GUFI-894144 format. One record per atom (N, C-alpha, C, CB): residue in three letters; x negated, y negated, z negated. Coordinates in steps of 0.2 Angstrom, whole numbers, plus 5000, padded with zeros to 4 digits. Each point is the difference from the previous one (the first is absolute). Glycine has a CB too. Layout:
REM residues N
ALAXYZ...
//
This chain:
REM residues 448
MET493351265040MET499949994995MET500149924998MET499450125000ALA500849854997ALA500249944999ALA499349974996ALA501250045000SER498549875003SER499549995000SER500349944994SER499350055013THR501149924989THR500249964994THR500549994995THR499549975007ALA500650004989ALA500650034993ALA500649985004ALA499549974988ILE500750005018ILE500649985003ILE500450055003ILE499449905001ASP500050155001ASP500150075003ASP500050044995ASP499649985010SER500250044984SER499650044996SER500850044998SER498749904995SER501350165004SER500650054997SER499950014991SER500050075014VAL499549904987VAL500049984991VAL500149944997VAL499250075000LEU500649885001LEU499849924998LEU500749955006LEU498250024997GLY501950025009GLY500649975004GLY500649974996GLY499850095007PRO500649944990PRO500649974996PRO499949944995PRO500550125001LEU498749874998LEU499649944997LEU500049945005LEU499250084992PHE500849935014PHE499849965004PHE500449985008PHE498950044992GLY501849995008GLY500349985006GLY500850074999GLY498549955009THR501950034994THR500750025002THR499950075003THR500449875002PRO500150174999PRO499950025006PRO500449975006PRO499650104993GLU500949885006GLU500149945005GLU499649965004GLU500749994993MET498849955002MET499749995003MET499250015005MET500949994992ARG499250085003ARG499350035006ARG500350035005ARG499150044991ASP501549985009ASP500350005007ASP499949965005ASP500550054995ILE499849895004ILE500049965005ILE499250005002ILE501149934996PHE498550055000PHE499349995001PHE499650095002PHE499949874990SER500550175013SER499850075000SER499750015010SER501050044988ASP498550015013ASP499849995006ASP500650005005ASP498950064996ARG501549985000ARG500550025007ARG500549955001ARG499950144997ASN500249814997ASN500449945001ASN499649965004ASN500650014988MET498849985011MET499549955004MET500350025007MET498850004991VAL501050075013VAL499950015005VAL500749995004VAL499150074996GLN501549934998GLN500750015005GLN500249935000GLN500450134996LYS499349844999LYS500149915003LYS499549975006LYS500249974986TRP499450065016TRP499449995006TRP500750045004TRP498450014995ILE501750045005ILE500450045006ILE500749955002ILE499550144995ASP500849844999ASP500649985000ASP499949925004ASP500350094989THR499149905010THR499949915004THR499650035007THR499749894987GLU500150155014GLU499950015007GLU500750035003GLU498750024999ALA501950015000ALA500450045002ALA500449935001ALA499850124995ALA500349835002ALA500449945000ALA499749965004ALA500550014990LEU498949995012LEU499649985004LEU500250025009LEU499350014989ALA500950065012ALA500050025003ALA500750015005ALA499050044993GLN501449955002GLN500649984998GLN500349935006GLN499550054985ALA500149915011ALA500049945005ALA499749985006ALA499949984991GLN499750055008GLN499650015009GLN500650065005GLN498450004993GLY501850045003GLY500450045004GLY500849975004GLY499350094992GLU500849875003GLU500749975002GLU499949935005GLU500550054987ILE498849935013ILE499749955004ILE500250015010ILE498949994988GLY500550105009GLY499750035005GLY499350015001GLY500949975004MET498949994991MET499449994999MET499350085001MET500749874992ILE499750185005ILE499950065000ILE500650055001ILE499149954994PRO500850105009PRO500550035002PRO500450034993PRO499550025014ASP501349984988ASP500450014996ASP500050064996ASP500449925007ALA499450124997ALA500050104997ALA499250004994ALA500650095017ALA499049864986ALA499550024995ALA500249954995ALA499050055009ALA501249894991ALA500349984994ALA500550054995ALA499849915007ALA500750134997ALA500350024996ALA499650064997ALA501149975006GLU498450054997GLU499550094998GLU499649944994GLU499550125016ILE500449854983ILE499749954996ILE500249984995ILE499849995008ARG500950004990ARG500649994994ARG500150075000ARG500649895001ARG499650145001ARG500150094999ARG499350024995ARG500650045014LYS498849954988LYS499650054995LYS499649944997LYS500050135007ALA500249834989ALA499849944995ALA500150024994ALA500349915005ASP499650144996ASP499950054991ASP499250004999ASP501150105000ALA498849894994ALA499450004996ALA499950074998ALA500149884995SER500150175005SER500050064999SER499950035005SER500549984991LEU499550025015LEU499650015007LEU499250015000LEU500949925003LEU499050044993LEU499449995001LEU499550024994LEU500549925008ASP498850084994ASP499450054997ASP499649934997ASP499850145010TYR500449844983TYR499749954997TYR499150005001TYR501250014993ALA498950065002ALA499250015002ALA499449985007ALA500750084994ALA499649945011ALA499949975005ALA500149955002ALA500050065000ILE500349884998ILE500249935000ILE499349984996ILE501650004999GLY498350044994GLY499449974996GLY499150015002GLY501150014991GLU499150035014GLU499350025002GLU499749965007GLU500350124996HIS500549865008HIS499749955003HIS499749934998HIS500650055007TYR499949934988TYR499749954997TYR499449994996TYR500849995001LYS498950064999LYS499250014998LYS499549975005LYS500250114995SER500249855013SER499749965004SER500249955005SER499550084998SER501149924996SER500449955006SER500749964992SER499850105018ILE500249844983ILE500449974994ILE500649975003ILE499149974994THR501050065014THR500749965003THR500550054999THR499549945009ILE501050064994ILE500550035001ILE500150075005ILE500349884997VAL498950125006VAL500050065005VAL500050064996VAL499449945009PRO500450084984PRO500050064999PRO501050024997PRO498350004996LEU501949965005LEU500750024998LEU500450015009LEU500149904985LEU499650075017LEU500250005009LEU499850065003LEU499849875002LYS499450144996LYS499950085003LYS500550054996LYS498649985003GLU501450044991GLU500550054998GLU501049995001GLU498850004992PHE501249955008PHE500749985002PHE500150025010PHE499949884988LYS499750105014LYS500050025008LYS500150085001LYS499349895004LYS500450164990LYS500050075002LYS500650034999LYS498950014997VAL501749965000VAL500450024999VAL500649955005VAL499450064987LEU500649915017LEU500449975004LEU499950045006LEU500049884995ASP500650145009ASP500050055005ASP500249945005ASP500550134993GLY499349915013GLY500349955009GLY499449935002GLY501750014996GLY498049994999GLY499349955003GLY500349934995GLY499850045016ALA500649974980ALA500049934996ALA499649984996ALA500850035000GLY498750034998GLY499449974998GLY499649945001GLY500150105000GLU500049885008GLU499949955002GLU500049934999GLU500250075004TYR500649934994TYR500349955000TYR500149974993TYR500450045010VAL499349994984VAL499949994994VAL499549934999VAL500250144998HIS500349814999HIS499349944998HIS499949975005HIS499250074993TRP501249925012TRP500049965007TRP500149934999TRP500550105007GLY498649894994GLY499949924997GLY500149974994GLY500349995008ALA499550054990ALA500049994990ALA499449994998ALA500850084997THR499049904998THR499550024997THR499950034995THR499849955006SER499650074991SER500150064992SER500249954995SER499050085001GLN500849864997GLN500449954994GLN500750005002GLN499049914998ASP501050065009ASP501050025000ASP500350044996ASP500050005010ILE499850074991ILE500350044996ILE499750044994ILE500450005010VAL499149974987VAL499950024994VAL500249934994VAL499050105005ASP501249845000ASP500149944992ASP500950015003ASP498649884997THR501750145007THR500650015000THR500150084995THR500249925013GLY499350134990GLY500250044993GLY500050004992GLY499750045008LEU499749914990LEU499949974996LEU500649964997LEU498950015005ILE501449964998ILE500949964998ILE500450054999ILE500149905008LEU499950164995LEU500550024998LEU500050044996LEU500249985007ARG499250054991ARG500050044994ARG499949914994ARG499450165006ILE500249804995ILE500449964994ILE500449984998ILE499549985001ARG501150015006ARG500650004996ARG500550044997ARG499749945005GLU500050124998GLU500550054995GLU499750004992GLU500250085012ALA499049934987ALA499649994992ALA500549914999ALA498350085002HIS501749875001HIS500449945000HIS500850024995HIS499349955014ALA500950084989ALA500850044999ALA499850024992ALA500450085014LEU499349974985LEU499850054995LEU499849954994LEU499650105009LEU499849874993LEU500049924995LEU500349964996LEU499750015007SER500949984999SER500549944996SER500550064996SER500149895012ASP500150174992ASP500250044995ASP499849994993ASP500150065009ARG499249964989ARG499850014994ARG499949944995ARG499650095006LEU500249844999LEU500249954996LEU500949974999LEU498749985004ALA501550045001ALA500950004994ALA500050044994ALA500950015010ALA498850044992ALA500450054994ALA499449994994ALA500550115010CYS498949854991CYS499849964992CYS500449954999CYS498950015001SER501249955005SER500549944998SER500650014995SER499849965011LEU500550084991LEU500550024998LEU500150044991LEU500150025014ALA499349994988ALA499950054992ALA499849964994ALA499550105008ALA500049854996ALA499949944997ALA500749934996ALA498950055010ARG501549974996ARG500649964999ARG500450014992ARG500250015013ASP499650064988ASP500850064994ASP499449974992ASP500550195010LEU498949804992LEU499850014994LEU500049914999LEU499350145000ALA500849825005ALA500149934995ALA500749994999ALA498949945005ALA501650094999ALA500550004997ALA500250054992ALA500249955012LYS499750094988LYS500050054996LYS499649964992LYS500050095012HIS499349884988HIS499949974996HIS499849894999HIS499850155000ARG500849865002ARG500149925001ARG499849954992ARG501250035010ASP499050014988ASP500149974992ASP499350044996ASP501549984999LEU498050075004LEU499650024994LEU499449984998LEU500750085001VAL499449894994VAL499349934997VAL499550055002VAL500449914988MET499150055014MET499150054999MET499749954999MET499850105009PRO499749904989PRO499149945000PRO500050005008PRO498950054987GLY501149905013GLY499849975006GLY499149995000GLY501249955000ARG498350055005ARG499650024998ARG499549955006ARG500450134994THR499349835003THR499449945006THR499450024998THR500649905001HIS499050115004HIS499350025000HIS499950064995HIS499749875001VAL500650174997VAL500250074998VAL499949974994VAL499750095007GLN500749874990GLN500049994992GLN501049965000GLN498149954996HIS502150074999HIS500749974998HIS500149935003HIS500150084989ALA500349915013ALA500049925001ALA500949995000ALA498749985009LEU501950034991LEU500649975000LEU500450054999LEU499749905006PRO500850144992PRO500550035002PRO500350025006PRO499949984991ILE500150055013ILE500550025007ILE500350064999ILE499249965009THR501450054995THR500250074999THR499750065007THR501149944992PHE499150125007PHE499750045004PHE500450005008PHE499650074988GLY501149915011GLY500149975007GLY499749965005GLY500850034996LEU499049925000LEU499849945001LEU499350025005LEU500649934988LYS499050125008LYS499450045002LYS500350035009LYS499450034984ALA501350005013ALA500050045005ALA500149985007ALA500350074992ALA500249845007ALA500249975005ALA499549965004ALA501050014994THR498349995003THR499649995004THR499450055005THR500449904991TRP499950155007TRP499850055005TRP500650025007TRP499250044987VAL501349965010VAL500749975005VAL499849955004VAL500950024992PHE498849925007PHE500049945005PHE499350045004PHE500549884993GLU499050135006GLU499650015002GLU500050065003GLU499649934995LEU500650115005LEU500450065004LEU500549995005LEU500050054990GLU500449925010GLU500549995005GLU499549915004GLU501650074991ASN498249935005ASN499549945007ASN499550045004ASN499949904992HIS500150145006HIS499450075005HIS500650015005HIS499150084991GLU501649965007GLU500550025005GLU500149945005GLU500750094990ARG499249875010ARG500349945002ARG499349985005ARG500949984988ARG498650015010ARG499450005004ARG499950065006ARG499549964990PHE500650115008PHE500050055004PHE500749995004PHE499250074994LYS501449905004LYS500450015008LYS499849925005LYS501450094994GLU498149865005GLU500049965002GLU499549995005GLU500549984992CYS499150085006CYS499350015003CYS500250065007CYS499249974987ALA501350065013ALA500250045004ALA500150015008ALA500249994990PRO500049915010PRO500149995009PRO499049985001PRO501849915001ARG497950094995ARG499349985002ARG499650055000ARG500049904995LEU500350175002LEU499750064998LEU500250065007LEU500049964983PHE500550035019PHE500450055001PHE499949995009PHE500849994986ILE498750005018ILE499949975004ILE499450055007ILE500449904990GLY499950105014GLY499650075006GLY499449975002GLY501150045006GLN498649994996GLN499249985005GLN500250075007GLN498749964985MET501349975019MET499950055007MET499749925006MET501450144998SER498149865002SER499649955001SER499550015006SER500249974989GLY499550105013GLY499450015002GLY499349974999GLY500850025007ALA498850014996ALA499449984999ALA499849934995ALA500150065011VAL500149894994VAL499949934998VAL500549954997VAL499250015008GLY501550044991GLY500349954998GLY500349995006GLY499449954991THR500850055016THR500149985005THR500550035005THR498949964997LEU501250124999LEU500250025006LEU500050045005LEU500249944996ALA499250045008ALA499949975007ALA500250085002ALA499049895002SER500850154996SER499950085002SER500950025002SER498850044990MET501749915009MET500850015001MET500449965003MET500050054991GLY499549915014GLY500049945004GLY500649964997GLY499550065012ASP501149934991ASP500549955001ASP500550024992ASP500050005016LYS499850084984LYS500650014997LYS499750034991LYS500750055014GLY498849924986GLY499750004991GLY500749994995GLY498649925003LEU501350024997LEU500549984997LEU500750044998LEU499549905004GLN500850105001GLN500550065002GLN499950054995GLN500049985011VAL499550064990VAL499750055000VAL499850004991VAL499750005014GLN500249974982GLN499949984996GLN500549974993GLN499150005009GLU501549984995GLU500649984995GLU500550055001GLU499849885001ARG500050175004ARG500450065001ARG499850054996ARG500349975010THR499050034987THR499650074997THR500249964995THR498850085007MET501149884987MET500349964996MET500550034996MET499849925006GLU500850065001GLU500550014997GLU500450054999GLU499949925004LEU499650154998LEU500250075000LEU499950014993LEU499850035012LEU499549944986LEU499850014994LEU500249974994LEU499150025005GLY501349934997GLY500249954995GLY499649984997GLY500750035001LEU498749945003LEU499649944997LEU500149925004LEU499050114996GLY500849874999GLY500049925004GLY499550005007GLY500249944987VAL499750005017VAL499849975005VAL499549944996VAL501150045010THR498349974992THR499849934997THR499649965008THR499750054984PRO500549855016PRO499750005004PRO499349985003PRO500949994999VAL498750054996VAL499350045004VAL499850044999VAL499649945001HIS499950115000HIS499750044996HIS499650004995HIS500150035008TRP499950014986TRP499849994993TRP499350075001TRP501549944993HIS498450075012HIS499050035000HIS499849994994HIS499649975013SER500349954987SER499549984998SER500349974992SER499449985013THR501150014987THR500549984995THR500250054995THR500549935010ARG499250044983ARG500350074997ARG500349964994ARG499050115005ASP501149844995ASP500549954994ASP500550034997ASP499849915005HIS500650135000HIS500550024994HIS500050074998HIS500949915004VAL498550134997VAL499750054997VAL499849994992VAL499650035013ALA500049934988ALA499749964996ALA500449964995ALA499350005008GLU501349964994GLU500450014996GLU500550054996GLU499649925006PHE500550104997PHE500650104997PHE499450014996PHE500950095012VAL498349914988VAL499850054996VAL499949934993VAL499350125011GLY500849824991GLY499949944994GLY500550044997GLY499549875003LEU500950135002LEU500850024994LEU500150054995LEU500649965009LEU498950084995LEU499950074994LEU499949984993LEU499650075008ALA499649894994ALA499549984994ALA500649984993ALA498849945010LEU501450014995LEU500549964996LEU500450044996LEU500049915007ALA500550134996ALA500450044997ALA499550044993ALA500950025013ALA498650014992ALA499450054993ALA499949954995ALA499350075008GLY500849844992GLY499849974995GLY500549994995GLY499249955007THR501550064994THR500550014997THR500050084997THR500549895008ALA499450174997ALA500350054994ALA499049994995ALA501350125011THR498449864990THR499450014994THR500349974996THR499049995005ARG501249944995ARG500349954994ARG500450064995ARG500249865008ILE500550164994ILE500450045000ILE499650044992ILE500449995014ALA499350064991ALA499750064997ALA499550014997ALA500450025005ARG499149894995ARG499749984995ARG500349984994ARG499449975009GLU501250004991GLU500349984994GLU500150044996GLU500449925004VAL500050165000VAL500050054995VAL499650034999VAL500650015001LEU498949975002LEU499350044996LEU499849984995LEU499650025009THR500549924992THR499749944994THR500650004993THR499449905010LEU501250114990LEU500650014995LEU500150074997LEU500649925007GLN498950124998GLN500050074997GLN499450014994GLN500450055014ARG499249914986ARG499450014996ARG500450014994ARG499149935005THR500550124991THR500150054993THR500349924994THR498650125002GLU501049835001GLU500249944995GLU500549965001GLU499050004999THR501150005005THR500949965005THR500450034999THR499749965009GLY500350104996GLY500650065000GLY500549985001GLY499550064995GLU500649895008GLU500749955003GLU500450035007GLU499349894996LEU500250165007LEU500250015007LEU499550075000LEU500349865006GLU500150204999GLU499650055001GLU500150045006GLU499850004990GLU499950015017GLU500250035005GLU500450044996GLU499249985008PRO501050065000PRO500550074999PRO499650074998PRO500949955011PHE499450064984PHE499750074996PHE500650055000PHE499149924991PHE500750145010PHE500550065002PHE499350054995PHE500849975015MET499650104982MET499550054997MET499550035004MET500750034992GLY498949985006GLY499750045008GLY499449935002GLY501450085006LYS498749864993LYS499549965005LYS499650014993LYS500649905010VAL498650124993VAL499649984994VAL499649945004VAL499950124993GLY499649864999GLY499749955000GLY499250005001GLY500949974994SER499050095001SER499450005000SER499950084999SER499849874996SER499750165005SER499750075003SER499850034992SER499549955014THR500349974983THR499650034993THR500349984995THR498850005003MET501749944997MET500449964995MET500750025001MET499149894999PRO501150165000PRO500850015001PRO500549964999PRO499850074998HIS500149874996HIS500549974998HIS500149925006HIS499750064985LYS499649955019LYS500249945004LYS500649985007LYS498750014996ARG501349965002ARG500949965007ARG499649945004ARG501449994990ASN498250045012ASN499649955005ASN500549965007ASN498850084996PRO500949845003PRO500449975007PRO499850025006PRO500249904994GLN499750175008GLN499650025006GLN500350015006GLN499350054994VAL501449945004VAL500449985008VAL499849905002VAL501450114996CYS498649864998CYS500049945001CYS499050005002CYS501449964991GLU498450075009GLU499250005000GLU500050005009GLU499650064985ASN500749995016ASN500050055007ASN500149915006ASN500850174995VAL499949805002VAL500249955004VAL499549954999VAL501350024999ILE498549984996ILE499549935000ILE499350025003ILE500549964990ALA499450115012ALA499550025005ALA500350015006ALA499450044992LEU500749965010LEU500650015007LEU499849925003LEU501350094995CYS499249865002CYS500249925002CYS499150005002CYS501549924990ARG498150095003ARG499349985001ARG499750015009ARG499950044986LEU500150015017LEU500050035005LEU500449975006LEU499850104991VAL500949885008VAL500349975007VAL499849924996VAL501250105006ARG498749874989ARG499749935001ARG499449985006ARG500350004986ALA499250075010ALA499349995005ALA500150005007ALA499450064991GLN501349965012GLN499850005007GLN500349945003GLN499950135001ALA500549834997ALA500249935002ALA499349955003ALA500950014989PRO498649985009PRO499449984999PRO499850035009PRO499850014983VAL500250085016VAL499849995006VAL500449985006VAL499350074995ALA501449955003ALA500549995006ALA499849915004ALA501350094992VAL498649885002VAL499749945003VAL499549985004VAL500550004993GLU499050045004GLU499250015004GLU500450025007GLU499050054988CYS501350005014CYS500050035007CYS500549945005CYS499950154995MET500349805002MET500249975004MET499549955006MET500850024990ALA498649995006ALA499349975004ALA500050055008ALA499349974987VAL501150035016VAL499850045007VAL499749955004VAL501050095000GLU498449965005GLU499749985004GLU500349995006GLU499350044993ASN500849905011ASN500249985006ASN500750045000ASN498849985006GLU501250045001GLU501050035001GLU500150064996GLU500249975012ARG499350084986ARG500250054995ARG499350034999ARG501250035003ASP499050004990ASP499350054999ASP500250064995ASP499149905001TRP500550154998TRP500350074997TRP500049984995TRP499850095006SER499749864989SER499650014994SER500750004994SER498749925006CYS501850024996CYS500650004996CYS500550045004CYS499849884994GLU500350145009GLU500550085001GLU499650044995GLU500350015015VAL499150024986VAL499950074995VAL500049994994VAL499450045007ALA500349904993ALA500249994992ALA500849994995ALA499049945004GLU501650015003GLU500550024997GLU500450094999GLU499949855002TRP499750165002TRP500350085002TRP499850064991TRP499449985018ASP500149974978ASP499950054994ASP500349974994ASP498950035005PHE501149864996PHE500249974993PHE500850005002PHE498949924996VAL501650095009VAL500549985000VAL500350054996VAL499949925010PRO499950144993PRO500550064996PRO499750014994PRO500350065009ALA499049924989ALA499850044992ALA500549934996ALA498450065000ALA501849865002ALA500349964998ALA500850044997ALA499149915009CYS501050104998CYS500750024999CYS500350064995CYS499749975011ILE499750074989ILE500350064997ILE499749994992ILE500250095012HIS499149874987HIS500149984993HIS500549954996HIS498950025003LEU501349965000LEU500549954999LEU500650034996LEU499649955011ASP500650104995ASP500850025001ASP499850064993ASP500549995018ALA499150044982ALA499950044994ALA500049954993ALA499350105008ALA500249864993ALA500349934993ALA500850014999ALA499249885005LEU500950114998LEU500749985000LEU500650034999LEU499549955006GLU500250114998GLU500450044996GLU500150044992GLU500050005011LYS499249984986LYS500050004995LYS500349964993LYS499150045008THR501049914997THR500049934997THR500949994998THR498849945006ALA501650094999ALA500750005002ALA500250034992ALA500050015016ASP499450054984ASP500350064995ASP499949964994ASP499750145006ILE499649854994ILE499949964990ILE500649965000ILE498749984998LEU501649965007LEU500449974998LEU500950034998LEU499049935005ARG500850124998ARG500850035001ARG500050054994ARG500250015015ASN499350014981ASN500050054994ASN499549964994ASN500250145008LEU499749824992LEU499549944995LEU500350014992LEU499949905010ILE499750134986ILE500350004994ILE499949934997ILE499850124999VAL500649854997VAL500149934997VAL499850024993VAL501149965007TYR498950014991TYR499849994990TYR500349944997TYR498550055001PRO502149944998PRO500249944997PRO499749994993PRO501050015006ARG499050054988ARG499849994997ARG499249974998ARG501150065000ARG498549955005ARG499350005000ARG500049915001ARG499550145006MET500949865000MET500249925000MET500249964996MET500150025008GLU500150004988GLU500449954995GLU499550024994GLU501349995004ALA498450054994ALA499449994995ALA499549965003ALA500250114996ASN499649905010ASN499449955003ASN500349945000ASN499450085007LEU501149894992LEU500349945000LEU499649964994LEU501350055004ASP498649994990ASP499849964996ASP499050034998ASP501849984995LEU498050045008LEU499350015000LEU499549954998LEU500350075008LEU499949874995LEU499649944996LEU500749954995LEU498950005012HIS501350044984HIS500549964996HIS500249944999HIS499750064996GLY500649945011GLY500449945000GLY499449945005GLY500850024986LEU498749995015LEU499549955006LEU500350005005LEU498850024997MET501550045006MET500349995006MET500449965002MET499750065000LEU500649904997LEU500649935001LEU499749954997LEU501150054998SER498149945002SER499749954998SER500349935006SER498950084995GLU501249945010GLU500549965004GLU500549974998GLU499850055006SER500750004991SER500549965000SER499949944993SER500850105007VAL498849924988VAL499849974996VAL500049915002VAL499350124996MET500149915008MET499649925002MET500649985004MET498650015001ILE501850015003ILE500649965004ILE500549974993ILE499950085014ARG500349954982ARG500549984996ARG499749934997ARG500550134998LEU498949894999LEU499349944995LEU499849935006LEU499250144992ALA500949875016ALA499849965002ALA500749965000ALA498950055007GLU501449964993GLU500749964999GLU499949954994GLU500750115004LYS499049914991LYS499849984996LYS499249934999LYS500750134998MET499049905003MET499349965001MET499549995007MET500150034988GLY500550015018GLY499450005007GLY499750055002GLY499849914998ARG500150115007ARG500250055000ARG499050055000ARG501749955007LEU497949984996LEU499250034997LEU499850004994LEU499749975007THR500749994989THR499949994993THR500350074998THR500149874998ALA500550145002ALA500450064998ALA499550075004ALA501449925000HIS498250075004HIS499550065003HIS499750004995HIS499950005012ASP499749964988ASP499449994996ASP500450044992ASP499549865007VAL500850114991VAL500250024994VAL500250074999VAL500249894998VAL500250155007VAL500150085001VAL499350025002VAL501350015005TYR498449975000TYR499450045000TYR499550014995TYR500349975009GLU499749984985GLU499550024993GLU500350044996GLU499449895000THR501450124998THR500350014998THR500050095002THR500549874998SER499550135008SER500050065005SER499350034996SER500849965013MET498650024988MET499550035000MET499950014992MET499749945012GLN500550024985GLN499950024994GLN500450084997GLN499849865001ALA500950135003ALA500350085000ALA499750055003ALA500949954999PHE498750035008PHE499750075001PHE499450014995PHE500249995012GLU499449964986GLU499450024998GLU500150024991GLU499249915010LYS501250084987LYS500250014994LYS500550075000LYS499849884998GLY500550145008GLY500450075002GLY500549984995GLY499150115002ILE501449844997ILE500549975000ILE500650015001ILE499349955000PRO501350054999PRO500549985004PRO500249935002PRO500350104995MET499849885013MET500149955000MET500449954997MET499550055007ALA501049964991ALA500450004996ALA499949954993ALA500350125006GLU499449914993GLU499649984992GLU499449955002GLU500350124994ALA499449885011ALA499449935002ALA500249955001ALA499350055006LEU501649974998LEU500449935003LEU500149994993LEU500750025013CYS499550004980CYS500649974997CYS499449974996CYS501350075000ALA498149974999ALA499549964997ALA499649945001ALA500050095000ASP500249895005ASP499749945005ASP500449944998ASP499750075011ALA500149874988ALA500649964995ALA500149955008ALA499549994983ARG500450015023ARG500049955004ARG500750045006ARG498349954996VAL501450145002VAL500850065000VAL500749974997VAL499250114998ALA500649904995ALA500450014994ALA500549925002ALA499050084990ALA500549875010ALA500649954999ALA500549995006ALA499049934993HIS501050125010HIS500550005007HIS500550055001HIS499149955006PHE500550104990PHE500650065001PHE499850044992PHE500150035016THR500550024985THR500250024993THR499850075004THR501049924992ARG498850135001ARG499750075002ARG500450045006ARG499750004988GLU501249985010GLU500650045004GLU499749985007GLU501349994991GLU498649945009GLU499849975009GLU499650035003GLU500249904999ILE499350104995ILE499250025003ILE500350085002ILE499049924990GLY501250125006GLY500250065002GLY500550025007GLY499950004987ARG500649965013ARG500250005009ARG499649975003ARG501150005000MET498649995001MET499549975004MET499450045003MET500349904993LEU499950145001LEU499350085000LEU500350065005LEU499649984986GLU501450015016GLU500150055000GLU500050015009GLU500650004986PRO498950065018PRO499950015007PRO500650025002PRO499050025000HIS501650004997HIS500450015004HIS500549945002HIS499950124996SER500049825001SER500449945001SER499649965004SER500649994990TYR498850045012TYR499549945007TYR500050045005TYR499149934992LEU501450075012LEU499850055006LEU500249965005LEU500250104995GLY500149835005GLY500049955004GLY500350045006GLY498949924997ILE501050075011ILE500350025003ILE499850075004ILE500249885000ALA499750174995ALA499850055002ALA500750055004ALA499149984989ALA501350005007ALA500650055003ALA500249985005ALA500350024991ALA499849935008ALA500349955008ALA499649995006ALA500549934992SER498750085007SER499750045003SER500250075003SER499449944993VAL500650105003VAL500150065003VAL500750015005VAL499450034989ASP501049945010ASP500749974999ASP500050005010ASP500049914985ARG499650045014ARG499749965008ARG499950045005ARG499549934995THR499850115002THR499750045004THR500650055004THR498849984991LEU501550055001LEU500550065004LEU500449985003LEU500050064993ALA500449865009ALA500649975003ALA499650005007ALA500749934989ARG498550075011ARG499849995009ARG500250055004ARG498949954997PRO501450025007PRO500150095006PRO499250025001PRO501249965009ARG499150114993ARG499350055000ARG499949995006ARG500250104993PRO499149915010PRO499950005007PRO500450025006PRO499150004994
//
């Protein structure tokens, strides 16, 4: 039976996708360990360190489906090393080949390399998810390039923007993450074959040769020194997951906020049959956005743990390893689910232009106070103009009258502008600055 939300047959779809859960399944973990042992055996067989027949048998039986996972788990009750795997693997190897498995390696060589092989698969899937999100955001930015809506700062109306501009900031951030993911790959996809304390003394003068050939077979990079006690690349990867989670949270929270009944400018994807409440049939809750926010909280929570695990004792200790076995899969699985849901939100987002238009005038012209101040500053100086417009704005707000009326009633303003000129200064569609150009520049930037 499942004991976590990730593996729950009931809650599982909210916390992970089948693809990422499979990457971090017992089967794939064991397979990656065996893949590493098989590559090591092949490298050693090629140079005569172990019998070629033994190496061939190890490669031939390098299939996790041949092993008893439950038995491996039983052995782990008394050992955190790779010995539980070796005991079960030896049972399926013929011709005495089991005596040559793991020749000269240490447990952490196999476990670390196996982890990186799984991270490489997770990295590829997460990269695809990020690309799906950024491409969907690009479509939104292009489609709504000129759709005017209220811009908000400190949760209040500030100045008019376009929805295309808002979406363009999502594009910019998501594509930055895509680039970071690609840039970290050479530092991340590195294997470990260094022996007990990083000297690989067990292999004599063939250590470097075996190390390089093993990693060549696995398609991993070789580091100039062992990384048993150096976990910065794992921490970097989890940190990148946390950054991506930060962006997914920002997008989901923006949609959630603008879906408020009082605002009604955006809505997450809806379909008949999607139920928001067990007792209030009318509810169209932003439950997918809330799911994304929850998942991303869990991802970001792993970043401090990953940095904490950089503090390894001496040449190596299991305290970092055991923690990584838990937080790396959890961070990957939760982010994968969050990005899958975010991509769907962006692809099928419901946009309400009429609500955006109506909301532009909620403050009856106050939102364009900067426009008036800038024009008035040309007549009397910026600071003085700010004081004048501030006083007029507060009067309009307190009395609940239109900004145009308050401005026309102020002799300091009326001395310089006609009612028609004031009306044009308060037109939100004419005060968008470089919004359209910013969208165009973002979309013109080459994809990662």
